[in-house]
C-alpha positions as CSV (number, residue, x, y, z in Angstrom):
1,M,59.4,-48.8,7.2
2,T,61.2,-52.4,7.4
3,S,64.6,-52.5,6.0
4,E,65.9,-55.9,5.1
5,T,69.2,-57.2,3.9
6,N,69.5,-60.5,1.7
7,G,65.9,-61.2,2.6
8,V,66.2,-61.3,6.3
9,S,64.2,-58.8,8.3
10,A,66.6,-56.2,10.2
11,N,63.4,-55.6,12.4
12,P,62.6,-58.7,14.6
13,S,58.9,-57.7,15.4
14,P,56.6,-60.1,13.8
15,Q,54.3,-57.2,13.2
16,T,56.4,-55.8,10.7
17,T,58.3,-58.6,9.3
18,T,57.2,-59.9,5.7
19,P,55.7,-63.3,6.3
20,I,57.1,-66.1,3.9
21,S,54.6,-68.6,2.9
22,N,56.3,-71.9,4.0
23,T,56.5,-70.8,7.6
24,A,53.4,-68.5,8.2
25,P,51.3,-71.1,9.5
26,H,53.5,-71.8,12.2
27,D,54.1,-68.4,13.7
28,S,51.4,-68.6,16.3
29,Q,52.7,-72.1,17.5
30,P,55.4,-72.8,19.9
31,G,58.5,-72.8,18.5
32,G,57.4,-70.7,15.2
33,S,60.0,-68.3,15.8
34,A,62.8,-70.6,15.5
35,R,61.4,-72.1,12.2
36,K,60.8,-68.6,10.8
37,S,64.2,-67.5,11.9
38,S,65.9,-71.0,10.1
39,S,63.4,-70.3,7.1
40,N,64.8,-67.0,6.7
41,V,68.4,-67.8,6.8
42,W,67.1,-70.4,3.8
43,V,66.0,-68.1,1.8
44,A,69.0,-65.7,2.6
45,L,71.1,-68.4,1.5
46,T,69.5,-69.8,-1.7
47,R,69.1,-66.1,-3.0
48,N,72.9,-65.9,-3.4
49,E,73.5,-66.5,-7.0
50,S,77.1,-66.8,-6.9
51,A,76.8,-69.9,-4.6
52,G,75.0,-71.7,-7.0
53,V,77.4,-71.0,-10.0
54,A,80.1,-72.2,-7.9
55,G,78.3,-75.3,-7.1
56,L,77.4,-75.8,-10.6
57,V,81.3,-75.4,-11.7
58,I,82.3,-77.9,-9.0
59,L,79.4,-80.3,-10.1
60,L,80.4,-80.0,-14.0
61,L,84.5,-80.6,-12.6
62,I,83.4,-83.8,-11.1
63,F,81.6,-85.0,-14.0
64,V,84.6,-84.0,-16.4
65,A,86.9,-85.7,-14.4
66,F,85.0,-88.6,-13.8
67,L,84.8,-88.6,-17.7
68,G,88.7,-88.1,-18.1
69,T,88.8,-91.5,-15.9
70,R,86.7,-93.4,-18.7
71,F,88.0,-91.7,-22.1
72,H,89.9,-93.0,-24.7
73,P,90.0,-91.7,-28.4
74,A,88.0,-94.9,-30.0
75,I,84.4,-95.7,-31.2
76,Q,83.7,-98.8,-30.4
77,A,80.3,-100.1,-32.2
78,P,78.5,-99.8,-35.6
79,D,76.6,-96.8,-34.9
80,A,79.7,-94.8,-34.1
81,N,81.0,-95.9,-37.4
82,G,77.8,-94.4,-39.1
83,Y,78.2,-91.2,-37.4
84,W,81.8,-90.4,-36.9
85,A,82.9,-92.2,-40.4
86,Q,80.4,-90.1,-42.1
87,G,82.0,-86.7,-40.2
88,T,85.4,-87.5,-40.9
89,L,84.8,-88.6,-44.7
90,L,82.7,-85.1,-45.0
91,A,85.8,-83.4,-43.9
92,E,88.1,-85.1,-46.3
93,T,86.4,-85.2,-49.5
94,G,83.5,-82.7,-48.8
95,R,80.8,-85.4,-49.8
96,L,78.9,-87.8,-47.8
97,W,78.9,-90.7,-49.8
98,F,81.7,-92.9,-51.4
99,E,81.9,-95.7,-53.8
100,P,84.4,-98.6,-53.1
101,E,87.5,-98.9,-55.3
102,I,87.6,-102.9,-55.1
103,P,85.0,-105.2,-53.7
104,P,87.0,-106.5,-50.8
105,Q,86.8,-102.7,-49.5
106,Y,85.5,-102.3,-46.0
107,I,82.0,-101.3,-45.6
108,G,80.5,-100.2,-42.2
109,M,77.3,-101.9,-41.4
110,H,75.2,-98.5,-41.5
111,W,76.4,-97.6,-44.8
112,L,73.9,-98.4,-47.4
113,V,74.2,-98.9,-50.8
114,T,71.7,-96.6,-53.6
115,E,70.6,-97.9,-57.2
116,D,73.8,-95.7,-58.6
117,G,76.0,-97.5,-56.7
118,R,77.4,-94.6,-53.9
119,Y,77.1,-95.4,-50.4
120,F,75.5,-93.4,-47.7
121,S,75.7,-93.5,-44.0
122,R,72.2,-94.6,-42.5
123,Y,72.1,-91.5,-40.7
124,P,71.4,-88.0,-40.8
125,P,74.3,-85.6,-41.2
126,G,73.9,-83.2,-38.4
127,L,75.9,-84.9,-35.7
128,G,78.5,-86.0,-38.7
129,S,79.2,-82.2,-39.4
130,I,79.9,-81.3,-36.2
131,V,82.5,-84.2,-36.1
132,A,83.9,-82.9,-39.4
133,I,84.6,-79.4,-37.9
134,V,86.2,-80.7,-34.8
135,Y,88.2,-83.6,-37.1
136,R,89.4,-80.7,-39.5
137,L,90.6,-78.3,-36.7
138,F,92.1,-80.5,-34.0
139,G,92.0,-84.2,-35.6
140,Y,90.6,-87.8,-34.8
141,Q,91.1,-88.0,-31.4
142,A,89.5,-84.7,-30.5
143,S,86.7,-85.6,-32.5
144,V,86.0,-88.4,-30.0
145,A,85.5,-86.0,-27.2
146,V,82.0,-84.5,-28.9
147,N,79.8,-86.2,-26.9
148,P,81.5,-85.5,-23.5
149,A,81.2,-81.9,-24.2
150,L,78.0,-81.9,-25.3
151,A,77.2,-83.5,-21.9
152,V,78.7,-81.2,-19.7
153,L,76.8,-78.4,-21.9
154,A,73.7,-80.1,-21.1
155,L,74.0,-80.2,-17.8
156,A,74.8,-76.4,-17.4
157,A,72.0,-76.0,-19.7
158,F,69.7,-78.3,-17.2
159,Y,70.8,-75.9,-14.6
160,L,69.7,-72.8,-16.0
161,L,66.5,-74.6,-17.0
162,L,65.6,-75.4,-13.8
163,R,66.5,-71.9,-12.5
164,G,64.4,-70.5,-15.2
165,M,61.4,-72.8,-13.7
166,G,61.5,-70.9,-10.6
167,L,63.8,-73.1,-8.4
168,R,66.4,-71.9,-6.2
169,W,69.8,-72.6,-6.6
170,P,70.1,-76.0,-4.5
171,W,67.0,-77.4,-6.1
172,A,68.4,-76.9,-9.3
173,L,72.0,-78.5,-8.6
174,L,70.0,-81.6,-7.4
175,G,68.5,-81.9,-10.5
176,V,72.0,-81.6,-12.4
177,A,73.1,-84.2,-9.5
178,F,70.4,-86.5,-10.6
179,L,70.7,-86.1,-14.4
180,M,74.6,-86.7,-14.3
181,T,74.5,-90.1,-12.1
182,I,71.6,-91.7,-14.4
183,P,73.8,-94.9,-15.7
184,S,72.2,-94.1,-19.3
185,F,73.3,-90.4,-19.4
186,A,77.1,-91.1,-17.9
187,R,77.2,-93.8,-20.6
188,H,76.4,-92.0,-23.5
189,A,78.3,-89.3,-22.7
190,L,81.2,-91.2,-23.7
191,V,79.8,-93.5,-26.5
192,C,80.1,-92.3,-29.8
193,D,76.1,-92.1,-30.7
194,S,73.4,-90.1,-31.4
195,H,71.4,-89.8,-28.3
196,M,74.0,-87.1,-26.2
197,A,73.6,-84.9,-29.2
198,I,69.7,-85.0,-28.8
199,V,69.7,-84.3,-25.0
200,F,71.7,-81.4,-25.7
201,L,69.6,-80.1,-28.3
202,L,66.4,-80.3,-26.3
203,T,67.8,-79.2,-23.3
204,W,68.9,-75.8,-24.8
205,G,65.6,-75.2,-27.0
206,M,63.9,-76.3,-23.6
207,L,66.1,-73.3,-21.9
208,F,65.3,-70.8,-24.5
209,L,61.7,-71.6,-24.6
210,V,60.8,-71.2,-21.2
211,R,63.0,-67.6,-21.2
212,W,60.9,-66.7,-24.1
213,S,57.8,-67.4,-22.1
214,K,59.0,-65.3,-19.2
215,R,60.8,-62.3,-21.1
216,G,58.4,-62.4,-24.5
217,R,61.9,-61.4,-26.6
218,H,61.8,-62.6,-30.2
219,I,65.6,-63.7,-30.0
220,D,64.8,-66.3,-27.5
221,A,61.7,-67.9,-29.7
222,F,64.4,-67.6,-32.3
223,V,67.5,-69.4,-30.8
224,G,64.9,-72.1,-29.3
225,G,63.7,-72.9,-32.7
226,L,66.9,-73.0,-34.1
227,F,68.1,-75.8,-31.6
228,L,64.6,-77.8,-31.4
229,G,64.7,-77.8,-35.4
230,S,68.2,-79.0,-35.3
231,I,67.1,-82.5,-33.6
232,P,65.7,-84.0,-36.7
233,T,69.1,-83.6,-38.3
234,V,70.7,-85.9,-35.7
235,R,67.9,-88.7,-35.3
236,Y,64.6,-88.5,-37.7
237,P,61.9,-90.4,-35.1
238,E,62.9,-87.5,-32.5
239,A,61.5,-85.1,-34.6
240,L,58.1,-86.1,-32.4
241,Y,59.3,-83.4,-30.1
242,A,57.5,-81.2,-32.0
243,L,54.6,-81.9,-31.0
244,G,55.5,-80.6,-27.3
245,V,56.9,-77.5,-28.7
246,G,53.7,-76.7,-31.0
247,V,51.4,-77.2,-27.9
248,F,54.0,-74.9,-25.7
249,L,53.6,-72.0,-28.0
250,L,50.0,-72.3,-28.7
251,L,49.4,-72.1,-25.4
252,H,50.8,-68.9,-25.3
253,W,48.9,-67.3,-27.8
254,R,47.2,-64.6,-25.1
255,R,50.4,-64.0,-23.4
256,H,52.2,-61.6,-25.4
257,P,51.4,-59.2,-28.1
258,R,51.6,-59.8,-31.6
259,I,52.0,-63.5,-30.7
260,W,52.6,-64.5,-34.7
261,T,55.8,-62.5,-34.6
262,H,57.3,-64.6,-32.2
263,Y,55.9,-67.4,-33.8
264,A,57.3,-66.7,-37.1
265,A,60.8,-66.2,-35.2
266,A,60.3,-69.7,-33.7
267,I,59.6,-71.1,-37.1
268,A,62.5,-69.7,-39.0
269,G,65.1,-70.7,-36.5
270,A,63.9,-74.3,-36.9
271,V,64.0,-74.0,-40.8
272,I,67.3,-73.0,-40.8
273,P,68.8,-76.4,-40.2
274,L,65.9,-78.4,-41.9
275,I,66.4,-76.7,-45.5
276,P,69.8,-78.3,-45.8
277,L,68.4,-81.6,-44.6
278,I,65.8,-81.6,-46.9
279,A,68.3,-80.5,-50.0
280,Y,70.5,-83.4,-48.8
281,H,67.3,-85.8,-49.2
282,H,66.3,-84.8,-52.6
283,A,69.9,-84.9,-53.9
284,S,70.8,-88.3,-52.4
285,F,67.7,-90.3,-52.4
286,G,65.6,-88.3,-55.0
287,A,62.8,-87.1,-52.8
288,I,62.7,-84.6,-49.8
289,W,60.8,-87.0,-47.9
290,R,63.0,-89.9,-48.5
291,T,65.8,-90.8,-46.2
292,A,68.5,-93.8,-46.0
293,Y,66.2,-95.7,-43.9
294,S,64.1,-96.2,-47.1
295,L,66.9,-98.4,-48.6
296,T,66.4,-100.9,-45.6
297,N,62.5,-100.9,-45.3
298,E,62.6,-99.7,-42.0
299,Q,59.6,-97.5,-42.2
300,T,57.9,-101.1,-41.8
301,G,59.6,-101.8,-38.3
302,F,56.8,-100.3,-36.0
303,G,53.2,-102.1,-35.0
304,W,50.9,-103.4,-32.8
305,S,52.0,-106.5,-32.5
306,Y,55.9,-104.9,-31.2
307,F,53.7,-102.7,-29.0
308,R,51.9,-105.5,-26.9
309,A,55.4,-107.4,-26.5
310,H,57.5,-104.5,-25.6
311,C,55.4,-102.2,-23.5
312,V,55.8,-103.9,-20.4
313,N,59.0,-104.3,-20.5
314,Y,59.6,-100.8,-21.2
315,I,57.9,-99.7,-18.4
316,R,60.0,-101.9,-16.0
317,Q,63.0,-100.5,-17.4
318,L,62.2,-97.0,-17.2
319,H,61.7,-97.3,-13.6
320,G,64.1,-100.1,-12.7
321,E,67.3,-99.6,-14.9
322,G,66.3,-96.3,-16.5
323,M,65.3,-93.4,-14.0
324,G,65.0,-94.9,-10.7
325,L,62.8,-92.5,-8.5
326,L,62.6,-89.8,-11.1
327,F,60.4,-92.1,-13.2
328,P,57.5,-92.1,-10.7
329,F,58.3,-88.7,-9.5
330,G,58.7,-87.2,-13.0
331,I,55.0,-88.4,-14.0
332,V,53.4,-86.9,-10.5
333,G,55.3,-83.5,-11.5
334,M,54.0,-83.3,-14.9
335,V,50.6,-83.7,-13.8
336,V,50.8,-81.4,-11.2
337,M,52.4,-78.9,-13.7
338,C,50.0,-79.3,-16.3
339,G,47.2,-78.5,-13.3
340,E,48.7,-75.1,-12.7
341,R,47.8,-72.1,-15.1
342,K,51.4,-70.5,-14.8
343,W,53.2,-74.0,-15.7
344,R,50.4,-75.6,-17.8
345,P,52.5,-74.9,-21.2
346,L,55.6,-76.5,-19.8
347,G,53.7,-79.3,-18.4
348,W,52.2,-80.2,-21.8
349,F,55.2,-79.7,-23.3
350,C,57.0,-82.3,-21.1
351,V,54.0,-84.9,-21.5
352,L,54.1,-84.5,-25.2
353,A,57.6,-84.8,-25.4
354,V,57.9,-87.7,-23.6
355,V,54.7,-90.1,-24.3
356,P,54.9,-90.1,-28.3
357,V,58.6,-91.3,-28.3
358,I,58.2,-93.9,-25.6
359,L,55.2,-95.5,-27.6
360,L,56.7,-95.0,-30.7
361,Y,59.8,-96.8,-29.1
362,M,57.4,-99.5,-27.7
363,A,55.7,-100.0,-30.9
364,Y,59.5,-100.5,-32.6
365,Y,60.8,-104.1,-33.9
366,W,63.9,-104.1,-32.1
367,A,63.6,-104.1,-28.3
368,P,65.7,-106.9,-26.7
369,E,64.6,-108.1,-23.4
370,R,66.9,-107.7,-20.6
371,V,69.4,-105.4,-21.9
372,A,68.2,-102.1,-20.6
373,S,70.8,-100.2,-22.1
374,A,70.1,-100.9,-25.5
375,T,66.5,-99.7,-25.4
376,M,66.8,-96.9,-22.8
377,R,69.3,-94.9,-25.1
378,F,66.2,-94.5,-27.4
379,V,64.2,-92.8,-24.7
380,L,67.2,-91.0,-23.2
381,P,66.5,-87.4,-23.8
382,T,62.9,-87.9,-22.3
383,F,65.0,-88.2,-19.1
384,V,65.5,-84.5,-19.1
385,C,61.7,-83.8,-19.1
386,F,61.1,-86.7,-16.5
387,C,64.2,-85.0,-14.1
388,A,62.8,-81.3,-14.8
389,A,59.5,-82.4,-13.3
390,A,60.3,-84.5,-10.6
391,V,62.6,-81.8,-9.0
392,W,59.6,-79.2,-9.6
393,G,57.4,-81.5,-7.9
394,L,59.4,-82.1,-4.9
395,E,60.0,-78.4,-4.3
396,R,56.6,-78.0,-4.6
397,L,55.6,-80.7,-2.4
398,L,58.4,-79.7,0.5
399,S,57.7,-75.9,0.1
400,R,55.4,-75.8,3.3
401,A,57.4,-78.3,5.2
402,S,60.1,-77.2,8.0
403,P,63.3,-76.7,7.3
404,A,64.3,-79.9,9.3
405,I,61.6,-82.3,7.7
406,R,62.5,-80.5,4.0
407,A,66.2,-81.2,4.5
408,T,65.4,-85.0,5.7
409,A,63.4,-85.8,2.7
410,L,66.0,-84.6,0.4
411,V,68.7,-86.6,2.1
412,V,66.9,-89.5,1.6
413,V,65.5,-89.1,-1.9
414,F,69.3,-88.0,-2.9
415,V,70.8,-91.0,-0.9
416,T,68.5,-93.4,-2.5
417,Q,68.6,-92.2,-6.0
418,V,72.6,-91.9,-5.9
419,T,73.0,-95.6,-4.1
420,W,70.5,-96.8,-7.3
421,G,72.4,-95.2,-10.0
422,V,76.1,-94.6,-9.2
423,P,77.3,-98.4,-8.9
424,T,75.7,-99.2,-12.1
425,M,77.2,-96.1,-13.8
426,L,80.8,-97.0,-12.5
427,Q,80.2,-100.8,-13.4
428,E,78.7,-99.8,-17.0
429,T,81.3,-97.1,-17.9
430,K,84.1,-98.9,-17.0
431,Q,83.3,-102.0,-19.0
432,S,82.7,-99.9,-22.3
433,A,85.6,-97.8,-21.3
434,H,87.8,-100.8,-21.5
435,S,86.6,-101.6,-25.2
436,R,87.5,-98.1,-26.4
437,R,90.9,-98.4,-24.7
438,V,91.7,-101.7,-26.6
439,L,90.6,-100.4,-30.0
440,A,92.7,-97.1,-29.2
441,L,95.6,-98.9,-28.2
442,I,95.1,-101.2,-31.7
443,A,94.9,-97.7,-33.8
444,S,97.8,-96.1,-31.9
445,Q,100.3,-99.3,-32.6
446,L,99.2,-99.2,-36.3
447,E,100.0,-95.5,-36.8
448,E,103.5,-96.5,-35.6
449,Q,104.1,-99.5,-37.6
450,A,101.7,-98.7,-41.1
451,E,102.1,-95.3,-43.3
452,E,99.2,-93.6,-44.4
453,G,98.0,-94.7,-47.7
454,A,98.6,-98.4,-46.8
455,V,96.1,-101.0,-47.1
456,V,95.0,-102.6,-43.7
457,M,93.4,-105.9,-43.2
458,A,91.4,-106.8,-40.2
459,Q,88.1,-107.9,-38.7
460,S,85.2,-105.6,-38.6
461,Q,85.5,-104.8,-35.0
462,I,88.7,-102.9,-35.9
463,L,87.9,-101.6,-39.0
464,Q,85.3,-99.7,-37.7
465,N,87.2,-97.9,-35.3
466,I,90.0,-97.2,-37.7
467,D,88.0,-96.5,-40.5
468,F,86.8,-93.0,-39.0
469,V,90.9,-92.1,-38.7
470,R,91.3,-91.7,-42.5
471,K,94.5,-92.4,-42.6
472,W,94.6,-96.1,-44.4
473,R,92.7,-98.0,-46.9
474,L,90.9,-101.0,-45.3
475,M,90.1,-104.8,-46.4
476,D,87.5,-106.5,-44.8
477,L,88.9,-110.2,-43.9
478,T,85.3,-111.4,-44.0
479,M,85.3,-111.4,-48.0
480,L,87.6,-114.6,-47.7
481,R,84.8,-116.6,-46.6
482,S,83.2,-118.9,-49.1
483,R,80.8,-117.7,-51.4
484,G,78.2,-120.4,-50.2
485,R,78.1,-118.6,-46.7
486,M,77.5,-115.1,-48.0
487,G,74.6,-116.6,-50.3
488,R,73.1,-118.0,-47.3
489,F,73.1,-114.5,-45.2
490,A,72.1,-112.6,-48.4
491,Q,69.0,-114.4,-48.7
492,R,67.7,-113.4,-45.2
493,G,65.2,-110.6,-44.7
494,K,63.6,-110.8,-48.3
495,D,60.3,-110.2,-47.1
496,S,59.1,-106.8,-48.6
497,N,56.7,-106.1,-45.2
498,S,59.5,-106.5,-43.0
499,P,62.7,-104.2,-42.3
500,T,66.0,-105.3,-43.6
501,P,68.3,-103.5,-41.5
502,M,71.5,-105.2,-42.6
503,Q,70.9,-104.5,-46.3
504,M,72.7,-107.8,-47.6
505,E,72.2,-106.5,-51.0
506,K,75.8,-105.0,-50.6
507,R,77.1,-108.0,-49.7
508,A,76.1,-109.6,-52.6
509,I,77.5,-106.5,-54.7
510,Q,80.4,-107.5,-53.3
511,A,80.6,-111.1,-54.0
512,E,79.5,-110.8,-57.8
513,Q,83.4,-110.2,-58.7
514,Y,84.1,-113.4,-57.7
515,E,80.8,-115.4,-58.6
516,G,81.6,-118.8,-59.8
517,Q,85.1,-119.2,-58.7
518,Y,86.2,-122.2,-56.7
519,P,87.9,-121.3,-53.4
520,F,91.5,-121.1,-54.6
521,E,90.8,-118.9,-57.6
522,R,88.7,-116.6,-55.2
523,E,91.7,-116.2,-53.2
524,R,93.6,-115.7,-55.6
525,S,91.1,-112.9,-57.2
526,I,91.0,-111.0,-53.7
527,A,94.7,-111.1,-53.5
528,W,95.4,-109.7,-57.0
529,D,92.8,-107.0,-56.1
530,I,94.6,-106.0,-53.0
531,S,98.0,-106.0,-54.7
532,E,96.8,-103.9,-57.1
533,W,94.9,-101.3,-54.9
534,A,97.9,-101.3,-52.7
535,G,100.2,-100.1,-55.5
536,E,103.5,-98.6,-53.9
537,H,102.2,-99.1,-50.5
538,K,102.5,-101.5,-48.2
539,V,99.9,-104.3,-46.9
540,Y,99.5,-104.8,-43.4
541,Y,97.3,-107.3,-41.3
542,I,96.2,-106.3,-37.8
543,G,94.3,-108.7,-35.1
544,T,95.0,-111.8,-33.2
545,A,97.6,-114.5,-33.7
546,E,94.8,-116.9,-34.0
547,E,93.0,-115.1,-36.7
548,L,96.3,-114.9,-38.7
549,E,96.7,-118.8,-38.5
550,Q,92.9,-119.3,-40.0
551,L,93.3,-117.1,-43.2
552,P,93.5,-119.1,-46.2
553,S,96.7,-121.0,-46.4
554,S,97.7,-120.2,-50.1
555,Y,98.3,-116.7,-50.8
556,F,97.6,-115.4,-47.2
557,S,99.8,-118.3,-45.2
558,E,102.6,-117.6,-42.7
559,E,105.2,-117.7,-45.5
560,N,103.4,-114.4,-46.9
561,M,103.0,-112.7,-43.5
562,R,105.9,-111.1,-41.5
563,I,105.2,-110.1,-38.2
564,L,106.4,-106.8,-37.4
565,A,105.3,-106.0,-34.1
566,R,103.2,-107.9,-31.0
567,F,101.9,-106.0,-28.1
568,T,99.7,-107.2,-25.1
569,L,96.2,-106.3,-24.6
570,P,95.2,-104.5,-21.1
571,E,93.2,-107.0,-18.9
572,A,89.5,-106.7,-19.1
573,P,87.9,-105.4,-15.8
574,K,85.6,-107.9,-14.2
575,R,82.0,-108.0,-14.1
576,R,79.8,-107.8,-11.2
577,E,77.7,-110.9,-10.7
578,P,74.0,-110.7,-9.9
579,E,72.8,-111.8,-6.9
580,G,71.0,-115.1,-6.7
581,M,67.4,-115.9,-4.7
582,M,69.6,-116.4,-1.9
583,G,72.1,-113.9,-1.9
584,A,75.3,-113.4,-3.7
585,G,77.1,-116.0,-1.2
586,A,74.8,-119.0,-2.0
587,R,75.2,-118.8,-6.0
588,R,77.2,-121.3,-7.8
589,P,80.6,-120.1,-8.6
590,N,80.9,-119.3,-12.3
591,R,84.6,-120.8,-12.7
592,G,84.7,-121.0,-16.6
593,A,83.4,-117.1,-17.1
594,Q,85.0,-114.8,-19.1
595,D,85.0,-111.1,-18.2
596,G,85.0,-108.7,-20.6
597,P,83.1,-105.7,-21.4
598,P,79.9,-105.2,-23.4
599,G,79.4,-106.2,-26.9
600,M,78.1,-103.9,-29.6
601,E,74.9,-101.9,-30.2
602,G,72.4,-103.7,-32.3
603,P,70.3,-103.5,-35.3
604,P,69.4,-100.6,-36.6
605,D,72.0,-99.0,-34.5
606,G,74.3,-102.1,-33.8
607,A,74.6,-105.8,-33.7
608,M,73.0,-106.9,-30.5
609,G,72.5,-103.8,-28.6
610,E,75.2,-102.3,-26.3
611,G,75.6,-104.8,-23.7
612,G,73.4,-107.1,-25.9
613,D,76.1,-109.5,-27.1
614,Q,77.1,-110.9,-23.6
615,F,77.1,-114.6,-23.7
616,R,79.3,-116.3,-20.9
617,Q,81.3,-119.7,-20.9
618,R,81.2,-121.8,-17.9
619,P,81.4,-125.6,-17.6
620,G,78.6,-127.3,-19.2
621,A,77.4,-124.4,-20.9
622,Q,75.5,-124.2,-23.8
623,Q,75.1,-121.0,-26.0
624,G,73.2,-120.2,-29.3
625,M,71.8,-117.5,-31.3
626,G,68.6,-118.4,-33.0
627,G,69.6,-122.3,-33.5
628,R,68.6,-125.5,-31.8
629,Q,70.8,-127.0,-29.4
630,D,71.0,-130.9,-28.3
631,R,72.6,-132.5,-25.5
632,F,76.4,-132.6,-25.0
633,G,78.6,-134.4,-22.7
634,G,82.0,-134.6,-21.1
635,P,83.0,-132.5,-18.2
636,Q,83.8,-128.9,-19.3
637,G,82.6,-129.6,-22.4
638,A,81.0,-126.3,-24.0
639,Q,79.0,-125.8,-27.5
640,Q,78.6,-122.5,-29.1
641,Q,76.1,-121.6,-32.2
642,M,75.1,-119.0,-34.5
643,G,72.4,-119.9,-36.9
644,G,72.7,-123.7,-37.3
645,R,72.2,-127.0,-35.1
646,Q,74.8,-128.8,-33.0
647,D,74.8,-132.4,-32.0
648,R,76.1,-134.3,-29.5
649,F,79.6,-134.7,-28.9
650,G,81.6,-136.3,-26.0
651,G,85.1,-136.7,-24.5
652,P,86.5,-134.7,-21.8
653,Q,87.5,-131.3,-22.1
654,G,85.8,-131.6,-25.8
655,A,84.5,-128.2,-27.1
656,Q,82.6,-127.5,-30.6
657,Q,82.2,-124.0,-31.9
658,G,80.3,-123.6,-35.2
659,M,79.1,-120.6,-37.4
660,G,76.5,-121.3,-39.8
661,G,76.6,-125.2,-40.7
662,R,76.0,-128.3,-39.0
663,Q,78.6,-129.8,-36.5
664,D,78.8,-133.7,-36.1
665,R,80.1,-135.6,-33.3
666,F,83.8,-135.1,-32.3
667,G,85.5,-137.2,-29.5
668,G,88.6,-137.6,-27.9
669,P,90.4,-136.1,-25.0
670,Q,91.1,-132.4,-25.4
671,G,90.1,-132.5,-28.8
672,A,88.9,-129.3,-29.9
673,Q,87.6,-128.4,-33.6
674,Q,86.2,-125.4,-35.2
675,Q,84.1,-124.9,-38.1
676,M,82.9,-121.7,-40.2
677,G,80.3,-122.0,-43.0
678,G,79.9,-125.9,-43.0
679,R,81.8,-129.1,-44.2
680,Q,85.6,-128.9,-43.8
681,D,87.6,-129.9,-47.0
682,R,90.8,-129.0,-48.9
683,F,88.9,-125.9,-49.8
684,G,86.7,-125.6,-46.9
685,G,85.8,-122.6,-44.7
686,G,88.9,-122.2,-42.5
687,G,88.6,-125.5,-40.4
688,R,91.1,-125.8,-37.8
689,N,91.7,-128.6,-34.9
690,A,93.7,-128.9,-31.8
691,G,96.7,-130.1,-34.0
692,G,97.3,-127.0,-35.6
693,R,96.3,-128.3,-39.3
694,R,94.3,-126.0,-41.1
695,G,92.1,-126.1,-44.0
696,R,92.9,-124.6,-47.1
697,G,91.1,-121.8,-49.1
698,G,89.0,-120.6,-46.3
699,G,88.6,-117.5,-44.8
700,G,88.6,-116.9,-40.9
701,G,85.1,-116.6,-39.6
702,P,83.7,-113.2,-38.1
703,M,85.1,-112.2,-34.9
704,R,82.9,-110.9,-32.3
705,M,83.8,-108.1,-30.1
706,G,83.9,-110.1,-26.7
707,A,86.4,-112.4,-28.8
708,L,88.9,-109.6,-29.7
709,L,88.6,-108.0,-26.0
710,A,89.4,-111.7,-24.2
711,A,92.7,-112.0,-26.6
712,K,95.9,-111.3,-24.6
713,E,97.9,-110.5,-27.6
714,I,97.5,-108.4,-31.1
715,V,100.1,-108.7,-33.9
716,I,100.9,-106.5,-36.9
717,A,101.9,-108.4,-39.9
718,E,103.3,-107.3,-43.3
719,W,101.8,-109.0,-46.2
720,T,103.3,-109.9,-49.5
721,W,101.9,-110.8,-52.9
722,M,103.4,-113.9,-54.6
723,P,101.7,-114.0,-57.8
724,G,103.3,-117.2,-59.0
725,L,101.6,-119.5,-56.8
């Protein structure tokens, strides 16, 4: 008899030692005993499960500490408002809809109006329900920690998943380290959107299905179905993961007795979250298959032409900015897994979870170029499958290698992957953290100055954050713009065969109250509505001093505003400059660049994509969004355009800005002029020149997130209603 302790033979005799597959071929060669001894030490070490648990705890603590340095209790994008404001509305009112009380009331981008005048979030209520529970128990600041908590729990489940796939704990820890250093994963652990919730549900669902396949217990099938069935309650398109789940279950039809009872358990678990979802659809939109997306015709946003335009960029981004080495290794791992009988069900699960979802978003109409974070977020949950298959494949590839070769290969792969991912992860999370820091500071200052129930006037970038706080009634300053500009925007996207994610009909509904009024009359009507809405409460403005000066000069002039507080915003972190063809040192310095964090996410999940609204200014630069740009002259001249045409202008340090209208020539040294909505006159669209003169009757134009973050100071002012004007 041969006794063994911790997997290492107590008898050194080669004749009685249990052979180990990855070292047996070397026993007859010189040095084979040394290789065998070191391999036995490796086996003994890897069988110490407590070391693996300790390693996992250390990795999770490192990740939590990293998230803590980037965490601020604020939401920064329209997407986040669609989920978090939905959750806090549910917690406060018990409803998933609201009806505006006055036309100027703030309505988030992703809140859509139905025929009966009720406003619903575009998104399903699964994530909002979690937010509602946390908000109700711990407050709005704690609710922002939902995604970081889901990310940590997903990493823990991923470790257990890899262990369930037969990998020893060092390999499982390697997989966790790979996943947590992927830039998109770390970023969306902090951004308040739905993608991390899908990662959490998919990872835990896979874990329990793998456990069921090994143990054959009904409870594992039920819990796996519960997690996976919850996915459509968070994001509808990700229901495609059901293809992989179905094939995984069917490929086990001979592995367990009375297999139909196991299938019934999995289906029962999946049905539990789906029944409330279809009931919500029926009660809110009139049919169990109708969703809020039908209100914006986005079911037409998929097509072959989009696929041809986006597929190549998706593949490049998946490898270059999405997963790095894990993308090709993951593909190879899935193929090998499908070829082994034991792992074939899991291999096909990964393939059918990955391929349909990626193909779907390749065919989606919204996929901006050069903005990887705006598109990789859609396929972020598939990274779990890629990473699991990659680590599994690496273990198979190196299983017969000597310990020295195995260690060298692992070090090279790990260092390469981490060197690729960590710098980008640090930079992106630092930039987005600054956005939330600014918004959290604004909310905390407002809490000190404004009582609950007061009316707060601000631009949408501020309102979309404080909306989910549920302490104030919010008025949208964009309602002070001229009716003509709103009409032009409302006419866009009327093609019945095209998606209209902005649903401009709701803006038309808001504007109907003031239809046909002159700018002065419109301003008076809005001021009257705000005063009536406030009742005994006060009305506050919060924003930049420049915006305050651009408000209409009759009922919203400086005489009506008493500044209560001023506070300085933190300085934005510096952006990392990309290297040129001849290296970073050979690039022309960008002296005029304004550094700041990324902008908002884009349609239908935001305006320009997270990180997509990044336009820098530098000497002699032009910027445009959808319109034509002509020549301009003069040193340090700059043009900006949003939707309209710009003509030539001259003069040193001359600058023009336009939003929606045509700009003519402006000369003169250091002369600057801003125009919003077209021609400036007595009642024009908020024009303002360098001398400080302000056009009467117009409203301030919409402020981009970058403009807010570039501001040095924020003011809080109390507005006084003067009906005698």
